[in-house]
N, C-alpha and C positions, 0 to 999 in steps of 0.2 A: 340616946339621941332622939329616937322616934317618940319616946314618951314625952320628952321636952317639947317636941314639935306639936304633939297632940294638945298639950296644955296651953301652949302659946298661940295656937292657930286662930282662935276666935279674935285675938287682938289685932291680927293683921290680914285676915283673909280677904277683906273687902277689896284690897288693892293688890292682891297677890298675883293674879293672872289677868291677862287682857286678851282681847279678841279683835283683830283687825280684818277678819274675813266676814263676819256677820255684819250686814248693813253697809258693806264697803262701797256699794254704788249709790248710797244715799248722799244727797248734798249736805255739806257741813261747812260753816264759815271758818276762816283761818284765824287762829288765836295768837299769831306771832306778836302783834303789837301789844296787846294787854299783858302777855307774859313777859315780853321785853321790859315793859314798864315796871312790873313787880321786882325784877332783878335790879334794874337801874335805881329804883327808889331805895332798895336795900343798900346798895353800894354808896349812894349819896348820903344816907343816914349814917353809915359807918364812918365815912369821911368827915361829915360835919360834927360828929360827936367825939372825934379822935382827940386824945390827950396823951402827951408823952412822946417818947422816942419811937422811931420806926420799929415795927414788929410785924413781920409778914404773917407769922402763924396766928397772931392775935387778930389781924385783919380778916384772915380766912374764917376764923371762929366767929367773929362778929357778924359777918354776912350769913354764915351757916345757921347760927342760932336765931337769926331774924326770920329767914324764910325756909330754913331746913327744919331740923328738930331732932330730939332724942327719942321720939316715939316711932311707931311702925310706919306712920304716914306723915310725910313732911308737910310743913305749913303751906308751902306753895301748891302742893298737890291737893290738900283740902280746899284751898282757895279755888283751884281749877274745878273741883267737884261742884262748888256751890255758886260761883260767880255768874251773873247774867252776861258777863263779857266773854265767856267761854262757852261755845256750843259743844255738845257732847253726843256721841253715839253710845248708847248703853244697852247692850243685849241683856235680857233678863236671865236669871239663874236657869230658867227652863229652856232657853233657846240659844245658848252660847255654844261654841264649839266643844265645850267640856261637858255639856249636859247629856243625860241619858246613857252615859257609859257606866260600867260597873265601878262602884266606889274603890275597889282595890286596884283599878287600873289608873284612874286619874286623881285619886285621893281627895285632898281638900278642894281642888279646883272645881270638881263636879258638885261638891256639897254646898259651897258658898258663893258660886258665881264668879263674875269677873268685874274688874274696874272699867271705867269708861274709856273710850277712845276719843282723842282730840286731834286737831290738825294744827301743825306748826310749819310754816314756810312750805306749804304744799304737801307735807308728809303726814300720814296718819300714824299716830303713836299712842301707846297706852299711857294713861296719866301717871302710872307708876314710874315711868321713865324720868319724870321730873325729880322724884325722890332719889332714884338711883344716881342721877346726875349730881345732886347736891350732897347726899349722904355718903354713898359709896365712892363718889368722886373725891370727896374730902379724905376718906381713908386711903385711897390710892395716892393722893397728893402727899400726905404725911409719910406714908411708907416710902414714897419715892425720895423724899428729903433724907431719909435714913440710908437707903440703899443706892440711890442714883442709878438705878437699873430698871427700866420700864418692863422688860421681859420678866424679871424676877417678881416684881410687884404684880404684874398681870396674873401670875400664878396664884397669888392670894385671892385676887378678884374671881378667878375661875373656880376656886374652892368654894366660894359662897354659893355658886350656882349648882355645885354638886351636893351641897349639904342643905342646911335648914331653909335657905332662901330659894331653893330650886328643886333639883331632881329628887331629893329625899322625900319631900312632902307633896309633890305634885306629879312626879314622874317625868318632868320636863326640865331641860337645861336651856336657858334662854340666851341665845347669842346676842339678841338685842339688848338685854340687860348689861352684858359685858361691854358692849359698845357705848351705852349711856354712861356706865361707870367711868370708862376711859375718857370720854368727852368731858365729864365733870372734872376729872384731873386736869385736862387741858385748859378748862376754864380757870381753875384756881391758879394754874401756872401762868396763864395769860394776864392775870391781875398785875404781875410784877415783871414779866419778861416780854421783850419785843419778839415779833415774828413767830410766836407760838401759833397764832393765826397768820398764815403767810401774808406778808406785806402790811401788817397792822402793828402799831406800837402796843405796848402794854396798856391795859386799861388805866392803871394808876402809876404815878411817879412821885417820888419823895423829893420835895423841894425844901431844903434847909431844916424846917421843923414841922412840916405838915404834908399831908397827901394832896395831890392834884389829880382830878379825873381827866385823862387825856382823850378818851373816846368812850362811847356808849357800848354796853354789852348788847349783843343780839343772839338769840337762839339759832339764827340762820347760819352762824359760824360753826355750829356743832351738830344740828339735826340733819340727818340724811336718810336715805332709804333703808339703811341697816338698823334703824330704830324701829322699823315696821315689822311686826312679827308675821305678817302675811307674806313678806318678801324675804326677810332674814328669819326663816322659820326655826322654831324651837327643835331641839333634839329630844326625842321621846324614848324612854326606856322600853324594854321588851314587853312590859305589861301594857303600856299605854299606846305604843306605836300602831298596832293593827286597828284599834278603834279610832285613833286620830286620823290615820290614812283614809279609812272609810268615810269619816265625816268630811275631810277635806275634799274628797271626790264629789260630794253633793254640791259643792260650790262651782263645779265646772260650767253649769249654765250661765252663772254670773261672769265667769272668766270669758266665755265665748261672746258675751255681749260687749265687753270692754277690755280686751286683752292688754291694752296699754296701761290699765290700772294695776297690772300685776307684773310690770317689767321694771328692771333696775337700769338706769342710765349710768354709764361709766363705772360699771361694777369692778373692773380690774383695779381702778384707783382705790376703791374701798377695800378690796381684798389686800392690797399692798399696805394701806394705812393700818389695817387691823390684823396683820398677819401674825403678830406676837401675842394676841389676846386669847389663844386657845379656843377660837370659834370652831364649832363642829360642822362638818359638811352635811347639810340637810337639803341640798338642792333638789333631791328626788321628790320632796314634798311641796316644792313650789308649784303653783298651779300651771305656770307656763310649761313645766315638764310633766306634771302629774296628769293634767287634762289632755295634753297632746298624746300621751301614752294611752289613756283611757279611750280617746277618740279613735286611735289606730286599731284598738281591739274591739271596737263597736261592731254590731251585726252588719252595719253598712259595709264595713271593711272585711267582713267575713270572719271576724274573731268573736270571742265571747265578751260580752259587756260586763265588766266587774261590778257595775252598779245595780245589776239585776239579780 
């Protein structure tokens, strides 16, 4: 498996990891509307070109093949990389949270750098989450149709983070990826089912011999603080953890400038919503905990400063 990862790595490394700590306090415009438009245009295209009987799987595939894709980086993610309508924060390979660590600790993440960060509905997220939403969300949806058991299907999703798409090749297990995968599933489910998004009808309805769009899609129904890897921090294996913890502590000055940028509102609701996704508890690495502990141990408090 590791040999396969080494062979395939150059094909997908550009979007493999992201970094919402570097440049977090830099201003960035919100890309909710242009990204909403991309998805809604795809839905409209699929509906306008529909021929034949109702087929939910085919509709999912039409949307996916239009803005998703069979390659390592989905079409909508490539569009977000290049569009003038989407502002991006882009740490360089040499100044991301993964740079400067021993290669054996962070593997490909340190070698190839990170993908850009964008803002959707007030949340900073890695652009890779767009692909997770569409591609892994589609896999989650089709497996759900087979098993009708979200918890069982979530196990398959978690496996991808333990293997080629996560811990095996980078030393990290992304909780935020798992959340984006699940929200992609909810998007596909909401195409045909009412109240997947509480209080909202399905996006589509079948009327006699054709599809009708009942409402517009919005990323705001899906994106939340648990998509942000500075808030819903990755789990790092024993090789990567000490280096990542030390790097995270260097962001404490930023944290003390704007602690509100590192807080999660209504977190208990998110914990409940995603309790079956096999997220790993990494709260000790969140800056509201990590920096408070470091501050308590500072020389001013009479303790040893771990950053010195």
